[in-house]
C-alpha positions as CSV (number, residue, x, y, z in Angstrom):
1,M,28.0,-55.2,74.7
2,D,25.8,-57.6,76.6
3,I,25.8,-57.5,80.4
4,S,27.6,-60.9,80.8
5,T,30.5,-59.6,79.0
6,V,30.4,-56.4,81.2
7,T,30.3,-58.5,84.3
8,E,33.2,-60.8,83.3
9,K,35.3,-57.6,82.6
10,V,34.8,-56.2,85.9
11,L,35.2,-59.5,87.6
12,R,38.6,-59.7,86.0
13,K,39.4,-56.2,87.3
14,F,38.4,-57.1,90.9
15,E,40.3,-60.4,90.7
16,S,43.6,-58.8,89.5
17,R,43.7,-57.1,92.9
18,M,41.9,-59.4,95.2
19,A,41.0,-63.2,95.4
20,M,37.2,-63.3,95.0
21,G,35.1,-66.1,96.5
22,A,31.7,-67.3,95.2
23,D,29.5,-64.9,97.1
24,D,31.7,-62.0,96.0
25,R,31.3,-63.0,92.3
26,A,27.7,-63.2,92.8
27,Q,27.5,-59.9,94.0
28,I,29.7,-58.2,91.4
29,A,27.3,-59.9,88.9
30,A,24.2,-58.3,90.7
31,L,25.5,-54.8,90.2
32,P,23.2,-52.7,88.2
33,F,25.5,-51.7,85.4
34,K,24.3,-49.5,82.6
35,V,26.4,-49.4,79.4
36,R,26.9,-46.1,77.6
37,T,29.1,-45.0,74.8
38,I,30.4,-41.4,74.4
39,D,32.2,-39.7,71.8
40,A,35.9,-38.5,71.9
41,S,36.2,-35.1,73.7
42,T,32.9,-35.5,75.7
43,Y,33.3,-34.5,79.3
44,M,32.3,-37.3,81.5
45,L,32.5,-35.0,84.7
46,R,33.1,-31.4,85.3
47,E,34.8,-29.8,88.1
48,G,32.3,-28.6,90.7
49,Q,29.7,-31.2,89.7
50,R,28.1,-33.7,92.3
51,P,28.8,-37.1,90.9
52,T,25.8,-39.6,90.9
53,R,27.7,-42.6,89.3
54,C,30.9,-44.4,89.0
55,A,32.1,-45.7,85.6
56,F,34.3,-48.6,84.5
57,I,35.9,-48.2,81.2
58,L,35.1,-51.2,78.9
59,E,36.7,-49.7,75.6
60,G,38.6,-46.6,74.9
61,L,40.8,-43.9,76.7
62,A,40.1,-41.1,79.1
63,Y,42.0,-38.4,80.9
64,R,41.9,-36.1,83.9
65,Q,42.7,-32.6,83.8
66,K,42.9,-29.5,85.6
67,L,42.6,-26.0,84.5
68,T,43.9,-22.8,85.7
69,P,41.6,-19.6,86.0
70,N,42.8,-18.2,82.6
71,G,42.1,-21.7,80.9
72,E,45.6,-23.3,80.9
73,R,45.4,-27.0,81.0
74,E,47.2,-29.8,82.7
75,I,46.3,-33.4,82.0
76,V,47.2,-35.3,85.1
77,S,46.4,-38.9,84.2
78,I,45.4,-41.3,81.6
79,L,42.7,-43.8,82.2
80,M,42.6,-47.1,80.1
81,P,40.1,-50.1,79.6
82,G,39.7,-52.2,82.8
83,E,40.0,-49.2,85.0
84,F,37.5,-47.4,87.2
85,V,37.3,-43.8,86.3
86,D,36.1,-42.1,89.6
87,L,36.5,-44.2,92.7
88,Q,37.3,-40.9,94.7
89,N,33.7,-39.8,94.0
90,L,32.3,-42.7,96.1
91,F,32.9,-40.5,99.2
92,L,33.6,-37.1,98.0
93,D,30.7,-34.6,97.6
94,E,31.9,-32.8,94.4
95,S,34.7,-33.3,91.7
96,D,37.8,-31.1,92.0
97,H,38.8,-32.0,88.3
98,D,37.4,-32.9,84.9
99,I,37.3,-36.1,83.3
100,Q,37.2,-36.2,79.5
101,A,36.9,-39.0,76.8
102,L,40.3,-39.0,74.9
103,T,39.0,-41.8,72.3
104,R,35.4,-42.9,72.0
105,L,34.4,-44.6,75.1
106,T,32.3,-47.5,76.1
107,L,31.6,-47.3,80.0
108,A,29.8,-49.3,82.4
109,E,28.3,-47.2,84.9
110,V,26.8,-48.1,88.4
111,P,25.1,-45.6,90.8
112,I,27.2,-44.4,93.6
113,A,24.8,-45.6,96.2
114,A,24.8,-49.1,94.8
115,L,28.5,-49.3,94.8
116,R,28.5,-48.2,98.4
117,L,26.2,-50.8,99.6
118,F,28.2,-53.5,97.5
119,I,31.6,-52.7,99.3
120,E,29.9,-52.9,102.6
121,A,28.6,-56.1,101.8
122,C,31.7,-57.5,100.2
123,P,34.9,-56.4,102.0
124,A,37.3,-58.2,99.6
125,A,35.8,-56.1,96.7
126,G,36.2,-53.0,99.1
127,Q,39.8,-53.8,99.6
128,A,40.4,-54.4,95.8
129,L,39.0,-50.7,95.2
130,W,41.3,-49.4,97.9
131,I,44.3,-51.0,96.5
132,D,43.1,-49.6,92.9
133,A,43.0,-46.0,94.5
134,L,46.3,-46.6,96.1
135,V,48.0,-47.5,92.7
136,E,46.6,-44.6,90.8
137,S,48.1,-42.5,93.6
138,S,51.5,-44.1,93.0
139,I,51.1,-43.3,89.2
140,H,50.3,-39.6,90.2
141,R,53.5,-39.4,92.4
142,E,55.6,-40.6,89.3
143,W,53.7,-38.1,86.9
144,L,54.7,-35.3,89.5
145,L,58.2,-36.4,89.6
146,N,58.4,-36.9,85.7
147,V,57.1,-33.2,85.1
148,G,59.2,-31.7,87.9
149,R,62.4,-33.3,87.8
150,R,63.2,-34.9,84.4
151,N,64.1,-33.1,81.3
152,A,62.1,-32.9,78.2
153,R,63.6,-36.1,76.5
154,S,63.2,-38.1,79.7
155,R,59.5,-37.0,80.4
156,L,58.4,-38.1,76.7
157,A,60.4,-41.3,76.8
158,H,59.0,-42.0,80.2
159,L,55.3,-41.5,78.9
160,L,55.9,-43.7,75.8
161,C,57.4,-46.5,78.2
162,E,54.3,-46.2,80.5
163,F,51.9,-46.5,77.6
164,S,53.7,-49.7,76.4
165,V,53.2,-51.3,79.7
166,R,49.9,-50.2,80.4
167,F,48.6,-51.1,76.9
168,Q,49.9,-54.4,77.1
169,K,48.1,-55.1,80.6
170,S,45.0,-53.6,79.1
171,T,45.5,-55.9,76.1
172,I,44.6,-53.3,73.6
173,A,48.0,-53.0,72.1
174,D,51.3,-54.6,71.5
175,A,53.7,-53.5,74.1
176,M,56.2,-52.4,71.4
177,A,53.9,-51.0,68.9
178,Y,50.8,-49.0,69.4
179,E,48.6,-45.8,68.1
180,L,49.7,-43.0,70.3
181,P,46.3,-41.9,71.6
182,M,47.4,-38.4,72.2
183,T,48.0,-35.0,70.0
184,Q,51.2,-33.2,70.4
185,E,49.3,-30.6,72.2
186,Q,47.8,-32.9,74.8
187,L,51.2,-34.5,75.1
188,G,52.4,-31.2,76.0
189,D,49.7,-30.7,78.4
190,A,50.7,-33.8,80.1
191,L,54.3,-33.3,80.2
192,G,54.5,-29.3,80.7
193,L,56.1,-28.8,77.2
194,T,54.9,-26.8,74.1
195,P,53.6,-28.7,71.1
196,V,56.8,-27.5,69.1
197,H,59.1,-29.0,71.8
198,V,57.2,-32.4,71.8
199,N,57.6,-32.7,68.2
200,R,61.3,-31.9,68.4
201,V,61.7,-34.7,71.2
202,L,59.9,-37.3,69.3
203,K,62.0,-36.6,66.1
204,S,65.1,-37.0,68.4
205,L,63.9,-40.3,69.7
206,E,63.3,-41.3,66.2
207,T,66.7,-40.1,64.8
208,D,68.5,-41.6,67.6
209,G,66.9,-45.2,66.7
210,L,64.9,-45.6,70.2
211,I,61.3,-45.2,68.3
212,A,59.9,-45.3,65.0
213,R,56.6,-43.4,63.8
214,K,54.2,-43.7,61.0
215,K,51.5,-41.2,61.3
216,R,50.3,-41.7,64.8
217,Q,51.7,-45.3,65.0
218,V,54.7,-45.7,67.7
219,S,57.0,-48.7,67.4
220,V,59.7,-49.1,70.1
221,I,62.7,-50.2,68.2
222,D,65.2,-50.3,71.3
223,W,63.4,-51.0,74.5
224,P,66.5,-51.0,76.9
225,R,67.6,-47.5,75.3
226,L,64.1,-46.0,75.6
227,R,64.0,-47.2,79.3
228,D,67.4,-45.8,79.9
229,A,66.5,-42.6,78.4
230,A,63.1,-42.4,80.5
231,E,64.8,-43.5,83.7
232,F,61.9,-46.0,83.6
233,N,61.0,-48.6,86.4
234,E,57.7,-50.0,86.3
235,R,57.5,-50.7,89.9
236,Y,55.1,-47.6,90.5
237,L,52.5,-49.3,88.4
238,H,52.3,-52.2,90.9
239,L,51.3,-54.6,88.1
240,G,51.5,-57.7,90.4
241,Q,49.5,-56.3,93.2
242,I,47.2,-59.2,94.3
243,R,46.2,-59.9,97.8
244,R,44.8,-63.6,98.7
């Protein structure tokens, strides 16, 4: 991917959060991005590591995870194209979780030192990144509610609804039909369920006519009923959060 395409994608990200002037755009174009591709399951960052760069996802999906001392995993968020992976590492000395590629990833990486200088020189971009970090916190709160207070059917339906909306925003899939990017084990680790239970709930949603499945392809058949089953309200995604 050529650097002009990378710059365009990153600029589009900033402008989705904050109006950018001509000087802001020029400074974004001057950022020293390096494009890198990594395979699925590759660790981008491990807990305890000292990060040196910040990554922007151009293509593919990643996830954050936390591990217990005995190796049990909780997937705590999904990261999609058009999103920065590790903004918290701009100012924290070491990572407190793992970040791993869910699919093959193409990343635009920039040294943390360069990004810090950039946001000092470009207040509008700094505000855009602030908004992005706050939106990610909002999504974390919804995931916490999902695992802690919804039943298994609502949990899984909610994640499917979120995928529909976020995939559409990322322009990587039709909102009503997409390839489910996670195995049943990974879904279980994101929802606090066993793979067997995940399989049972998927079959239930399919039998009830809310979704259809073909291998890993999921099609939403009845969006209103799936939303109702999920108790889904997309407010927490803050899709229209643009400051001018």
